N, C-alpha and C positions, 0 to 999 in steps of 0.2 A: 630552575631557570636553563634555557641554551647557553653555549659558552660558544661553540664553533660555527662558524657560518653554514654548514649545511644542517647542522641541529636547528637552527632558528631558520632556516629554510624550511624545514620540514615541521617544525612547528607551524608557521602560516598555512601551509598547504594543506596541514590537516584539519586548520580551525575550517579553512575553507569547506574543503568536503565534508564536515561535520555538516554545518550552514547546508550545504546542498543537501545531505541527505536527509537533513530536518524536515525541508520544504517538500521532499515527495514522499518521505514517510507519516507527515501532515496529509497532504493530499490522499494517498489511500487511505487513511481512517476516514479522511471525510466521506470519499466515496462508499466504504462500509458501511458507515451511519446513514448514508443516502438510501442502501438498499435495504436497511434494517428497518429505515423509518417506515419505506414505503410497503416491506411488507406486514409492519405493525398496524398500517390504515388497512391492508388488505387490497389493496390496487395492486392488481396482477401485469397490467401492460406497462406500467413504472417501473416497479421491482425489475420486468426483465430487462427493461429497456437500460437502466441503471446498472444493474448487475452485468448487461456484455459490456458495458464501460469499465467497469471495474474488473470485469475479469483481464481486459486487455491491457491494461494500471500495472493488474498485481504481475501477469505473466514479465512484461517488462522488468519492473522491478527486481522479478528472483531473477530474471535474466542476468541486470547487473549487480548482483549480489547484495540489492540492500536487505531482502529480505532471505530468508533461508528459503529455497525451493516446496522443501517439506510443508513450509508453514502456508506459502501459498496456496498449497492445494489443499491443506485442511479449511484455508479460508473460502476458498471457492467450494468444495462439497457442502460445507456447512451452511453458507447461502442458499447453494442449487436447493440442499435438501429441505429447505424452508419455503423455497417458493414451488418448488413441486407440492407441497403438503396442502399450498393454498387450494390449488385445483381440482 
């Protein structure tokens, strides 16, 4: 339990940040699932469209340190190679 005023404030702030990060991490996972679903259905146009949106979102989140830049790169390359295998 926090005792000082600054530690209480830090606890509140970290909880607020955690909720914020959960929202964006969930959004990221949702977009990855959309791309995977389009790939599974062999819908090239939809998978390319969803990949473009997902790529932008991943780059933004990596820039804000929500996920590591190498992890972002790994997500993008893995899904891009799956899309290229459809063609």
